[in-house]
C-alpha positions in Angstrom: -16.9 -2.2 -0.7 -14.6 -5.1 -0.7 -13.1 -4.7 -4.1 -12.0 -1.0 -3.7 -10.4 -1.9 -0.4 -8.7 -4.9 -2.0 -7.4 -2.7 -4.8 -6.0 -0.2 -2.4 -4.3 -2.9 -0.4 -2.8 -4.5 -3.5 -1.6 -1.1 -4.7 0.2 -0.5 -1.3 1.7 -4.0 -1.3 2.9 -3.4 -4.9 4.6 -0.1 -3.9 6.3 -1.8 -1.0 7.3 -4.8 -3.1 8.7 -2.5 -5.8 10.8 -0.6 -3.3 12.1 -3.8 -1.7 12.9 -5.5 -4.9 14.5 -2.3 -6.2 16.9 -2.3 -3.3 17.9 -5.9 -4.3 18.4 -4.9 -8.0 15.4 -6.9 -9.1 12.9 -5.3 -11.5 9.3 -6.2 -12.0 7.7 -6.7 -15.3 4.6 -4.5 -15.8 1.6 -6.7 -16.8 -1.9 -5.3 -16.4 -3.4 -8.7 -17.3 -1.1 -10.3 -14.7 -2.3 -7.9 -12.1 -6.0 -8.5 -12.9 -5.4 -12.2 -12.8 -3.7 -12.0 -9.5 -6.5 -9.8 -8.0 -9.3 -12.1 -9.1 -7.6 -15.5 -8.7 -6.3 -14.4 -5.3 -9.8 -13.5 -4.2 -11.2 -16.8 -5.4 -8.6 -18.6 -3.3 -8.6 -16.4 -0.2 -12.3 -15.8 0.2 -13.3 -19.4 1.0 -10.3 -19.9 3.2 -11.1 -16.8 5.2 -14.7 -17.8 5.5 -13.7 -21.3 6.8 -11.4 -19.6 9.3 -14.2 -17.4 10.5 -16.6 -20.4 10.8 -14.0 -22.3 12.9 -13.7 -19.3 15.2 -17.5 -18.8 15.5 -18.1 -22.5 16.2 -15.1 -22.8 18.5 -13.6 -25.7 16.5 -10.1 -26.9 17.2 -7.6 -25.4 14.8 -5.3 -27.9 13.1 -2.0 -26.5 11.8 -0.3 -28.6 9.2 
């Protein structure tokens, strides 16, 4: 369930980014391998960070912003 939702979110973000960058005259390179790398590497980074944030919230730990 998480991967299809992630793909939809990334697709919508990509559409928004294309439109925004198009207004600035900047064009994206199309790279399917780059997209896959971003999706899977991003998930490997974000998942543990999100879980630690959830754990802090559940255990009412003090948040430290650096």
